[in-house]
C-alpha positions as CSV (number, residue, x, y, z in Angstrom):
1,M,29.6,-9.6,8.2
2,N,29.0,-6.4,6.7
3,S,27.2,-4.1,9.3
4,N,25.1,-2.7,6.6
5,L,23.3,-6.1,6.4
6,R,22.4,-6.6,9.2
7,L,18.2,-6.2,10.2
8,E,18.6,-3.7,12.4
9,N,20.5,-1.6,9.3
10,Q,17.5,-2.2,7.2
11,D,14.8,0.1,5.9
12,F,11.9,-2.0,5.3
13,C,8.6,-3.3,6.2
14,F,7.4,-6.5,5.4
15,F,3.8,-8.1,6.6
16,G,4.4,-11.8,5.4
17,K,1.8,-14.2,3.8
18,N,-0.8,-16.0,5.8
19,S,-0.4,-13.3,8.5
20,S,-3.0,-10.9,10.2
21,F,-2.3,-7.4,11.5
22,K,-4.2,-5.5,13.1
23,G,-3.8,-1.4,14.3
24,E,-2.0,1.6,13.1
25,W,1.4,1.8,11.4
26,N,4.1,4.4,11.0
27,L,6.3,2.9,8.0
28,N,9.7,3.6,6.6
29,G,11.3,2.7,3.4
30,P,10.0,0.5,0.9
31,S,7.0,-1.1,2.4
32,F,5.0,-4.7,1.5
33,I,1.6,-6.5,2.4
34,S,1.4,-10.5,1.5
35,G,-0.8,-11.0,3.9
36,N,-3.9,-9.5,6.1
37,V,-4.1,-5.9,6.9
38,E,-6.9,-3.7,8.8
39,G,-5.7,-0.6,10.2
40,T,-4.7,2.7,9.4
41,I,-0.7,3.0,7.6
42,L,1.1,6.4,7.5
43,M,3.9,6.6,4.9
44,N,7.5,8.5,5.4
45,E,7.0,10.7,2.5
46,N,9.8,9.3,0.9
47,S,8.4,5.4,1.3
48,S,6.7,3.3,-1.0
49,L,3.8,0.5,-0.4
50,T,3.2,-2.3,-2.8
51,L,0.0,-4.7,-1.7
52,E,1.5,-7.8,-2.9
53,R,-1.2,-10.0,-5.5
54,E,-1.8,-12.6,-2.1
55,G,-2.2,-9.4,0.4
56,M,-5.5,-7.7,1.5
57,F,-5.6,-4.3,3.3
58,K,-8.8,-3.0,4.6
59,G,-8.3,0.3,5.9
60,K,-6.6,3.6,5.2
61,F,-3.4,4.7,3.4
62,L,-1.4,8.0,4.1
63,G,1.6,8.3,2.2
64,N,3.0,8.6,-1.2
65,D,3.2,5.8,-3.9
66,F,0.6,2.8,-3.2
67,H,1.2,-0.3,-5.8
68,I,-1.7,-2.7,-5.5
69,Y,-1.8,-6.2,-6.9
70,G,-3.9,-7.4,-4.5
71,R,-7.1,-6.4,-2.7
72,F,-7.7,-2.9,-0.8
73,S,-11.1,-1.4,0.5
74,G,-11.0,1.5,2.3
75,E,-9.4,5.1,2.1
76,I,-6.5,6.4,0.0
77,K,-4.7,9.6,0.3
78,S,-1.6,9.5,-2.1
79,S,1.0,12.6,-2.5
80,A,2.5,10.9,-5.3
81,T,0.7,7.8,-7.5
82,V,-1.7,5.5,-6.7
83,T,-1.5,2.4,-9.4
84,I,-4.2,-0.5,-9.3
85,H,-2.6,-3.4,-11.1
86,T,-4.2,-5.8,-13.7
87,N,-6.3,-8.9,-11.4
88,A,-6.1,-6.1,-8.0
89,E,-9.1,-5.7,-6.6
90,V,-10.0,-1.5,-5.1
91,E,-13.2,-0.5,-3.5
92,G,-13.5,2.7,-1.6
93,K,-11.8,6.8,-1.8
94,V,-9.1,7.6,-3.7
95,D,-7.5,10.8,-3.4
96,A,-4.4,11.1,-5.5
97,V,-2.1,13.4,-7.1
98,N,-1.7,10.5,-10.2
99,L,-4.0,7.0,-10.5
100,V,-2.8,4.6,-13.1
101,V,-5.6,1.5,-13.1
102,H,-4.2,-1.5,-15.6
103,P,-6.4,-3.5,-17.9
104,G,-7.6,-6.2,-16.0
105,A,-7.9,-4.4,-12.5
106,R,-11.2,-4.0,-10.9
107,A,-12.0,-0.8,-9.1
108,N,-15.3,0.4,-7.4
109,I,-14.0,3.8,-6.2
110,D,-14.8,7.7,-5.4
111,V,-11.9,9.3,-7.2
112,Q,-10.4,12.8,-6.9
113,T,-7.2,13.4,-8.3
114,G,-4.8,16.3,-9.2
115,N,-4.4,17.8,-5.8
């Protein structure tokens, strides 16, 4: 078996569908949430987080790119781009260099961009 394919050599994180997590995480590599997460996520500066359509995240995100397809409630501090995709629901505070809101997204947010 190729050693690069071994799980311990992979650089990603996945919170699976129908699972629930509470706490604080420091994540490295591309990360995905399909379940329910409550707490704080701190991303490595070169990593991105994707909140899948089935996913729910309540809490605080600190990191780089954040793609939201599901439901988010809380505070976002992004050193890059936050993208709220069609049918996503976002509530809270967003502080990001760039913010993209696609048609059909629902956002009830306090926004600061360009910092």
